[in-house]
C-alpha positions as CSV (number, residue, x, y, z in Angstrom):
1,M,187.6,23.4,119.0
2,L,191.0,25.0,119.6
3,T,191.0,25.7,123.3
4,A,193.6,27.5,125.4
5,Q,194.6,24.2,127.1
6,I,195.3,22.6,123.7
7,I,197.4,25.5,122.6
8,D,199.3,25.6,125.9
9,D,200.0,21.8,125.6
10,V,201.3,22.1,122.1
11,V,203.4,25.2,122.8
12,T,204.9,23.7,126.0
13,R,206.0,20.5,124.2
14,A,207.4,22.5,121.2
15,L,209.4,24.9,123.3
16,A,210.8,22.0,125.4
17,E,211.8,20.2,122.2
18,D,213.5,23.3,120.8
19,A,215.4,24.3,123.9
20,P,215.4,21.3,126.3
21,W,218.3,22.7,128.4
22,G,217.9,26.4,127.5
23,D,218.9,28.5,124.5
24,I,222.6,28.5,125.0
25,T,223.2,30.9,122.1
26,S,221.1,33.7,123.5
27,E,222.2,33.0,127.0
28,L,225.9,33.4,126.0
29,L,225.5,36.2,123.4
30,I,222.5,38.4,124.5
31,P,222.6,40.5,127.7
32,G,220.0,39.5,130.2
33,D,218.6,43.0,130.4
34,A,218.3,43.5,126.6
35,V,214.8,44.2,125.3
36,V,213.5,44.2,121.7
37,E,210.6,45.0,119.5
38,A,209.8,42.8,116.5
39,R,207.2,42.5,113.8
40,L,205.6,39.4,112.3
41,V,205.8,40.3,108.6
42,A,204.3,38.5,105.6
43,R,206.9,37.7,102.9
44,E,204.0,36.7,100.6
45,P,200.2,37.1,100.4
46,G,198.0,34.7,102.2
47,V,195.2,34.2,104.8
48,F,196.1,34.7,108.5
49,S,195.7,31.8,111.0
50,G,197.4,31.0,114.3
51,A,197.4,34.4,116.1
52,A,196.4,32.9,119.4
53,V,199.1,30.2,119.0
54,F,201.7,32.8,118.1
55,E,200.9,34.9,121.2
56,A,200.8,31.9,123.5
57,T,204.2,30.8,122.3
58,M,205.7,34.2,123.1
59,T,204.1,34.3,126.5
60,A,205.3,30.9,127.3
61,A,208.8,31.8,126.2
62,D,208.7,34.7,128.7
63,P,205.6,36.1,130.3
64,R,207.0,39.6,130.2
65,I,206.6,39.6,126.4
66,V,203.7,41.7,125.1
67,T,202.2,40.6,121.8
68,A,199.8,42.7,119.8
69,V,198.0,41.1,116.8
70,T,197.5,43.7,114.1
71,A,195.8,41.7,111.3
72,P,192.4,39.9,111.4
73,V,192.4,36.1,111.6
74,G,190.7,34.4,108.6
75,K,191.2,37.4,106.3
76,P,193.6,37.7,103.3
77,F,196.7,39.9,103.6
78,P,199.2,41.2,101.1
79,A,203.0,40.7,101.0
80,G,204.6,43.1,103.4
81,A,201.7,43.2,105.8
82,V,202.5,43.3,109.5
83,L,200.5,40.6,111.2
84,A,201.6,41.1,114.8
85,T,204.2,42.9,116.9
86,V,206.0,41.7,120.0
87,S,208.1,43.5,122.6
88,G,209.9,42.3,125.7
89,P,213.1,40.6,126.8
90,A,215.3,39.8,123.9
91,R,216.2,36.3,125.1
92,G,212.6,35.3,125.4
93,V,211.7,36.7,122.0
94,L,214.6,34.8,120.4
95,R,213.7,31.6,122.3
96,G,210.1,31.7,121.1
97,E,210.8,32.9,117.6
98,R,211.3,29.6,115.7
99,V,208.5,27.7,117.4
100,A,206.1,30.6,117.0
101,L,207.0,30.9,113.3
102,N,206.8,27.2,112.7
103,L,203.2,27.1,114.0
104,V,201.8,30.3,112.6
105,Q,203.4,29.6,109.2
106,R,201.9,26.2,109.0
107,M,198.5,27.3,110.1
108,S,198.5,30.3,107.7
109,G,199.6,28.0,104.9
110,I,196.6,25.7,105.6
111,A,194.2,28.6,105.8
112,T,195.5,30.1,102.5
113,L,195.2,26.8,100.6
114,T,191.8,26.1,102.1
115,A,190.6,29.6,101.0
116,E,191.8,28.8,97.5
117,Y,189.7,25.6,97.3
118,V,186.7,27.3,98.9
119,G,186.9,30.1,96.3
120,L,187.0,27.6,93.4
121,V,183.7,25.9,94.5
122,A,181.9,29.1,95.7
123,H,179.4,28.9,92.7
124,T,178.2,25.4,93.9
125,K,176.7,24.1,97.1
126,A,179.7,21.9,97.9
127,R,181.5,22.2,101.2
128,I,185.3,21.8,101.4
129,V,186.2,19.7,104.4
130,D,189.4,18.4,105.8
131,T,190.4,14.8,106.8
132,R,192.2,13.0,109.6
133,K,195.4,13.2,107.5
134,T,196.9,15.7,110.0
135,T,200.2,16.1,111.7
136,P,200.2,14.0,114.9
137,G,199.8,16.3,117.9
138,L,198.8,19.3,115.8
139,R,195.3,18.2,114.6
140,A,193.4,20.8,116.6
141,L,195.6,23.6,115.3
142,E,195.4,22.4,111.7
143,R,191.6,22.0,111.9
144,E,191.3,25.5,113.2
145,A,193.3,26.7,110.3
146,V,190.9,25.0,107.9
147,R,188.0,26.9,109.5
148,D,190.0,30.1,109.3
149,G,190.3,29.5,105.5
150,G,186.6,29.1,105.1
151,G,186.5,25.3,105.1
152,H,184.7,22.9,107.3
153,N,185.9,20.0,109.5
154,H,185.2,16.3,109.0
155,R,185.0,14.1,112.1
156,Y,187.7,15.1,114.5
157,S,188.7,11.6,115.6
158,L,187.6,7.9,115.4
159,S,185.4,8.6,118.5
160,D,183.2,11.1,116.8
161,A,181.2,9.3,114.1
162,V,180.8,5.8,112.5
163,M,182.6,5.9,109.2
164,A,182.7,2.5,107.5
165,K,185.4,2.3,104.8
166,D,186.3,-0.5,102.4
167,N,188.2,-2.6,105.0
168,H,185.5,-2.2,107.6
169,L,182.9,-3.4,105.0
170,A,185.0,-6.4,104.0
171,V,185.2,-7.6,107.6
172,L,181.6,-6.9,108.3
173,A,180.3,-8.6,105.2
174,A,182.3,-11.7,106.0
175,H,180.4,-11.9,109.3
176,H,177.0,-11.3,107.7
177,G,177.1,-13.7,104.8
178,G,178.2,-10.9,102.5
179,D,175.1,-8.9,103.2
180,V,176.3,-5.3,103.6
181,T,172.8,-4.0,104.3
182,A,172.4,-6.4,107.2
183,A,175.8,-5.5,108.6
184,L,175.0,-1.8,108.5
185,L,171.6,-2.2,110.0
186,S,173.2,-4.2,112.8
187,V,175.6,-1.2,113.4
188,R,172.7,1.2,113.3
189,E,170.8,-0.7,116.0
190,R,173.7,-0.4,118.4
191,M,174.5,3.2,117.7
192,S,173.3,6.2,119.6
193,H,170.6,8.2,117.9
194,T,172.9,11.2,117.9
195,T,175.8,9.5,116.1
196,H,176.4,10.0,112.4
197,L,176.8,7.0,110.0
198,E,178.9,7.4,106.9
199,V,179.8,4.7,104.4
200,E,182.4,4.7,101.7
201,V,181.7,3.0,98.3
202,D,184.0,2.8,95.3
203,R,181.4,1.5,92.7
204,L,178.0,2.6,91.6
205,D,176.6,-0.9,92.2
206,Q,177.3,-0.6,95.9
207,I,175.1,2.3,96.5
208,D,171.7,0.6,96.8
209,A,172.8,-1.8,99.6
210,V,174.1,1.2,101.6
211,L,171.0,3.3,101.0
212,A,168.9,0.4,102.2
213,A,170.6,0.7,105.6
214,G,169.5,4.3,106.0
215,V,173.0,5.8,106.3
216,D,173.5,9.6,106.7
217,T,176.3,10.1,104.3
218,I,177.7,8.1,101.3
219,M,181.3,8.8,100.3
220,L,181.9,8.2,96.6
221,D,185.6,7.4,96.5
222,N,187.7,8.0,93.4
223,F,184.7,8.2,91.1
224,S,184.9,9.7,87.7
225,L,183.0,12.9,87.0
226,A,180.3,11.0,85.1
227,D,179.9,8.4,87.9
228,L,179.7,11.2,90.4
229,R,176.8,12.7,88.5
230,T,175.1,9.4,88.2
231,G,175.6,8.7,91.9
232,V,174.2,12.0,93.0
233,A,171.2,11.5,90.8
234,H,170.6,8.0,92.1
235,I,171.0,8.9,95.8
236,A,168.6,11.8,95.1
237,G,168.8,13.5,98.5
238,R,168.3,10.3,100.5
239,A,171.8,10.8,102.0
240,L,174.5,13.4,101.9
241,V,177.0,12.8,99.1
242,E,180.7,13.2,99.8
243,A,183.3,13.1,97.0
244,S,186.8,11.9,97.9
245,G,190.0,11.0,96.0
246,G,191.6,12.7,93.1
247,V,190.8,16.2,94.5
248,N,193.2,19.0,93.7
249,L,193.0,22.6,92.7
250,E,192.6,21.6,89.0
251,T,189.8,19.2,89.6
252,V,187.8,20.5,92.5
253,A,185.5,22.8,90.6
254,A,184.4,20.1,88.2
255,I,183.8,17.7,91.1
256,A,181.7,20.3,92.9
257,E,179.6,20.9,89.8
258,T,178.5,17.3,89.8
259,G,176.2,18.2,92.7
260,V,177.9,16.6,95.6
261,D,177.4,18.1,99.0
262,I,180.9,17.6,100.5
263,I,184.4,17.4,99.1
264,S,187.0,16.0,101.4
265,V,190.6,17.2,100.7
266,G,193.5,15.5,102.5
267,A,196.0,17.9,100.9
268,L,194.7,20.7,103.0
269,T,196.8,19.3,105.9
270,H,198.9,16.4,104.8
271,S,201.0,18.2,102.2
272,V,200.5,21.9,102.6
273,R,203.3,24.4,102.2
274,A,204.0,26.6,105.1
275,L,203.5,30.3,104.3
276,D,206.6,32.5,104.3
277,L,206.4,34.7,107.3
278,G,209.3,36.3,109.2
279,L,209.9,37.9,112.6
280,D,211.9,41.0,112.1
281,V,213.7,42.8,114.9
282,G,213.4,46.5,114.1
283,F,214.1,48.3,117.3
284,V,216.5,47.6,120.2
285,P,216.3,50.2,122.9
């Protein structure tokens, strides 16, 4: 989950990166006693995410800044909507502006794209989930944005679940005489009873060996729609079925309609476009 400590760590690093020796422009141009009010304004419609991060950035830039969030997180907004207002020392607002916008624009972009995917599969049982294809250092923020958009999270890290992909299986099989079932059963024996076991397959003829090991989820990777339907029917509820690969806004509905339980979408975080938001100074006392 996105905790205050995680937010503070991200914001502290980002502000230090952006002004390692101070904001020399504001320090030279802006009087030290100047105060401003500004509005976080949507230049385009979207779904709001990152309010806590925006506020934490402004507070870290100058604790005298007061931030008021005026739009609900996880809800759509129209172009022109005022999402938050800030007031306080002008130098602090200007110092925090770029970092605050960078973070809230990215998070809102992820939430907006996720909501679009979720809407396209709403008539099915499929869940839209993210992947580990996240920006290094920003995973917790990006995962929060996926949830704000109505999606779900896959495993957070390599420490959270056993997920055997093609390269894992190749190594394991080589050490068990090519017997994938034996390899997976060996893994199951050494796992905690609370740990989830997922296995990726890329052909229909691999499914039975994986099912025999009693796995929790089978990922059907880059399957055609016909093979997805066949795989779902063959697994028949004995494991959760995840579809991965070739997922985009044009294909996701058809993939969901094959009956899969989960659709993982790397594009939610690895290639999303930041939403166009701006911080407009509207009043200088």
